[in-house]
C-alpha positions in Angstrom: 128.6 87.6 84.9 125.8 85.7 83.1 123.0 87.4 81.3 120.5 86.3 84.0 122.8 87.8 86.7 123.0 91.0 84.7 119.2 91.3 84.5 118.9 90.6 88.3 121.3 93.5 88.9 119.1 95.7 86.7 115.9 94.7 88.5 117.5 95.5 91.9 118.8 98.8 90.6 115.4 99.9 89.3 113.7 98.7 92.5 116.1 100.8 94.6 115.5 103.7 92.3 111.8 103.3 92.7 112.2 103.6 96.4 114.7 106.5 96.3 112.3 108.5 94.1 109.5 107.9 96.6 107.4 106.0 94.1 106.9 103.2 96.6 107.5 102.1 100.2 110.0 99.8 101.9 107.7 96.8 101.7 105.6 97.9 98.7 105.8 97.4 95.0 107.5 94.8 92.8 109.4 94.6 89.5 109.9 91.8 87.1 111.6 91.1 83.8 110.8 88.2 81.5 113.8 86.6 79.8 113.1 83.6 77.6 111.3 81.1 79.8 112.1 82.6 83.1 111.0 85.6 85.1 113.3 87.7 87.3 111.2 89.2 90.1 111.7 91.1 93.4 110.8 88.9 96.3 108.7 89.6 99.4 109.9 90.5 102.9 113.1 92.4 101.8 114.0 96.1 102.1 113.3 97.6 98.7 115.7 100.5 99.3 118.7 98.2 99.8 117.9 95.2 97.6 120.7 93.6 95.6 120.9 91.5 92.5 121.5 88.3 94.5 118.2 88.9 96.2 116.2 88.9 92.9 114.2 85.7 92.5 114.3 83.6 89.3 111.2 81.6 88.5 109.6 79.7 85.6 106.3 80.7 84.0 104.4 78.4 86.3 105.7 80.4 89.3 108.2 77.8 90.6 111.2 79.5 92.2 114.6 78.4 91.0 116.5 80.5 93.6 116.7 79.2 97.2 115.8 81.1 100.3 113.8 83.7 98.4 110.1 84.1 99.1 108.1 84.8 95.9 106.5 88.2 95.6 102.9 88.2 96.8 102.0 89.6 93.4 103.8 86.9 91.4 100.6 85.7 89.8 99.8 89.2 88.7 103.1 89.5 86.8 102.8 86.1 85.2 99.2 86.8 84.0 100.3 90.0 82.5 103.1 88.3 80.5 100.5 85.8 79.3 98.2 88.6 78.2 101.0 90.8 76.7 103.6 88.6 74.9 104.9 91.9 73.4 106.4 93.2 76.7 109.2 91.9 78.9 109.0 94.1 82.0 106.4 95.0 84.7 106.8 97.7 87.3 104.1 97.9 90.1 104.3 100.5 92.8 102.3 102.8 95.0 103.2 106.4 93.9 101.5 109.0 96.0 99.5 111.0 93.5 98.5 108.1 91.2 97.5 106.1 94.3 95.3 109.1 95.4 93.4 108.7 92.1 93.2 104.9 92.8 91.3 105.8 95.9 88.7 107.8 94.0 86.4 107.5 90.9 88.3 110.3 89.2 90.3 109.6 86.0 93.8 111.0 85.2 93.8 113.2 82.2 96.8 112.4 80.0 96.0 115.1 77.4 97.4 118.1 79.4 101.0 117.6 78.3 102.5 116.1 75.2 104.9 113.9 77.3 102.0 112.5 79.3 100.0 111.5 76.2 103.0 110.3 74.2 104.6 108.1 77.0 101.5 107.1 79.0 98.7 107.2 76.4 95.3 106.0 77.5 95.2 104.6 81.1 93.3 101.5 82.0 91.5 101.0 85.3 91.2 97.8 87.3 88.7 97.2 90.1 89.6 96.4 93.6 90.6 92.9 94.7 92.6 91.8 97.7 96.4 91.8 97.2 97.9 88.6 96.0 94.6 87.1 94.8 93.9 85.4 91.5 91.0 87.9 91.0 93.4 90.8 91.2 95.9 89.1 88.8 93.2 88.3 86.2 91.4 91.7 86.2 94.6 93.8 86.2 96.2 91.6 83.5 93.0 92.1 81.4 93.3 95.8 81.9 97.0 95.7 80.9 96.0 93.9 77.7 94.6 97.2 76.4 97.0 99.8 78.0 100.6 100.2 79.1 99.6 101.9 82.4 96.9 100.7 84.9 95.5 102.3 87.9 94.5 99.6 90.4 91.5 100.6 92.5 92.4 101.3 96.2 95.8 99.8 95.5 98.3 101.6 93.3 99.6 101.7 89.8 101.4 99.5 87.3 103.2 100.0 84.0 104.6 97.6 81.4 107.2 97.9 78.6 109.3 96.1 76.1 112.2 96.9 78.4 112.6 97.6 82.1 113.6 101.2 81.3 110.5 101.7 79.2 108.2 100.3 82.0 109.9 102.4 84.6 109.7 105.6 82.5 106.0 105.0 82.0 105.4 104.6 85.7 107.4 107.7 86.5 105.6 109.8 83.8 102.2 108.4 85.1 103.0 109.7 88.6 104.0 113.1 87.2 100.9 113.2 85.2 98.8 112.5 88.3 100.6 115.3 90.1 100.0 117.7 87.2 96.3 116.8 87.3 96.1 117.5 91.0 97.7 120.9 90.5 95.5 121.8 87.6 92.3 120.6 89.2 92.9 122.4 92.6 95.0 125.5 91.7 94.9 126.3 88.0 91.4 125.0 87.2 90.2 128.2 85.5 92.9 128.0 82.8 93.3 124.3 81.9 94.1 123.9 78.2 94.4 120.3 77.1 95.8 119.2 73.7 93.4 119.4 70.8 92.2 116.2 68.9 94.5 117.1 66.0 97.4 117.6 68.3 96.7 114.2 70.0 96.6 112.5 66.6 99.9 114.0 65.8 101.4 112.4 68.9 99.7 109.1 68.1 101.4 109.1 64.7 104.7 110.0 66.2 104.5 107.1 68.7 103.3 104.7 66.0 99.9 104.1 67.6 98.0 104.8 64.3 
């Protein structure tokens, strides 16, 4: 099996995992990995819960598909623009997790300072305004937001995470969703006793994660 085929299998595996963990829907979400001068990406119009490595598209950085009979993801431009803005990363995971998407439908922000894991893994979250799916406006604004953060909440749309590896990007998306759920619980049930991390504790995590 070639290196590209191995990556295609990994992309398919993480897409199935995204669906199994109810972080996206059958038709929603997309994952990509940049390897050299090509991008491996989940295509449109396929069941995300049963997708296989052979169904992962291969394209160049201009968006030209190198694999036959696979329809490019509607968010192809979004992924390519993020790679142009973030040459330090090689994976993008975009999905519609329930709690994070609930915040995407409001003006409320997700507080990442409630748990050490949230702040360490997710850090500061960026927010991108609404644009119709598949448009260049959505791609450009979300990519600009991703230039300053590893997790982005997309207004009235969903969430996105990037990473140096596919595992890192997936982990960030997963922790982002858990963070959103924790926020909802604290805001609605435990609001009288919320105790976020202190500035000195946050700085300690920044040092640990190499952000300062």
